[in-house]
C-alpha positions in Angstrom: 35.1 3.9 24.7 35.0 7.6 25.6 32.5 9.9 26.8 32.3 11.3 22.9 32.1 7.9 21.6 28.7 7.0 23.7 27.2 10.9 23.2 27.5 9.8 19.3 26.1 6.5 19.5 23.5 7.7 22.1 22.4 10.5 19.7 22.5 8.1 16.9 20.2 5.8 18.7 17.6 8.6 19.8 17.6 10.3 16.6 16.8 7.0 15.2 14.5 5.5 17.5 12.6 8.7 16.6 13.0 9.2 13.2 11.0 5.4 12.8 8.3 6.1 15.1 7.4 9.2 13.2 7.3 7.0 10.2 5.4 4.5 11.7 2.7 7.3 13.3 2.4 8.3 9.7 2.1 4.9 8.3 -1.1 4.2 11.0 -2.4 7.2 9.8 -2.5 6.5 6.1 -3.8 3.1 7.2 -7.1 4.9 9.1 -10.2 4.2 7.2 -11.9 7.4 9.4 -8.6 9.5 8.5 -10.6 11.6 5.6 -7.5 13.2 4.4 -6.1 9.7 3.3 -5.7 9.2 -0.2 -4.0 6.6 -3.2 -1.1 7.2 -4.7 -2.6 9.6 -6.9 -3.8 11.3 -5.2 -7.5 11.4 -5.4 -9.5 8.9 -2.9 -9.4 6.9 0.0 -8.3 3.5 -0.9 -10.5 1.0 0.9 -13.3 -1.3 0.1 -15.4 0.8 -1.3 -13.4 2.2 -4.1 -12.9 1.1 -7.7 -11.1 -1.6 -9.0 -10.3 1.2 -11.7 -9.1 3.7 -8.2 -7.0 0.6 -6.3 -5.7 -0.5 -9.1 -4.6 2.9 -11.4 -6.0 2.3 -15.0 -8.6 4.4 -16.4 -12.4 2.4 -16.2 -12.1 1.3 -19.8 -8.6 -0.6 -19.6 -7.8 -3.5 -21.2 -7.1 -7.1 -20.3 -3.1 -6.5 -20.1 -3.4 -3.0 -19.0 -4.9 -4.9 -15.9 -2.8 -7.3 -15.5 0.4 -5.0 -15.9 -1.4 -3.1 -13.4 -2.1 -5.7 -10.8 1.3 -6.8 -11.1 3.1 -3.4 -10.2 0.5 -2.7 -7.6 0.4 -5.9 -5.6 4.7 -5.9 -6.1 4.7 -2.4 -3.7 2.6 -4.4 -0.8 3.0 -8.5 -1.5 4.0 -10.0 1.3 7.2 -11.4 0.2 8.6 -8.7 0.4 7.4 -7.1 3.6 8.6 -10.5 5.4 12.0 -8.1 6.8 9.9 -5.9 8.0 8.0 -4.9 11.5 5.0 -7.3 12.1 3.2 -3.5 11.6 4.1 -3.2 8.5 3.7 -6.5 7.6 0.1 -6.1 9.1 -0.4 -3.5 6.8 1.1 -4.7 3.4 -1.2 -7.5 3.9 -4.1 -5.7 4.1 -3.3 -3.6 1.1 -2.8 -7.3 -0.6 -5.8 -8.5 0.0 -7.6 -4.7 -1.4 -5.7 -5.2 -4.4 -6.1 -8.8 -4.8 -10.0 -8.4 -4.4 -10.2 -5.3 -7.3 -8.3 -7.4 -9.5 -10.9 -10.3 -9.1 -13.5 -7.1 -9.4 -11.6 -6.1 -12.7 -11.4 -9.5 -14.4 -15.4 -10.3 -13.7 -15.9 -6.4 -15.5 -13.9 -7.7 -18.6 -15.9 -10.9 -18.7 -19.2 -9.7 -18.5 -17.8 -6.9 -20.7 -17.0 -9.4 -23.4 -19.6 -11.8 -22.9 -22.4 -9.3 -24.9 -19.9 -9.5 -27.7 
């Protein structure tokens, strides 16, 4: 192996490490509940336990049952642990927390939907 080959390999490793470190720090900052700039994909409010179910599922509060189910399937597909099994432990942990949040929002949405239709 030549010095040039070793230099390219070393540069690639350093660049790769830098990019992954930057990406991981952004992922940690995005998941930090004390970070006031944390927003959901719609760019509005943080996705926290206090967020409304419709904000987490990214549907209007007046969404139909079919819209709620479809939104749940789309959101859970983003963070489902089966889809993140090949990632590092930190990313899997983040995905698990997001999945729990999405599942809880879905359960609240179903309860709200049922309560709204019992009155009819």
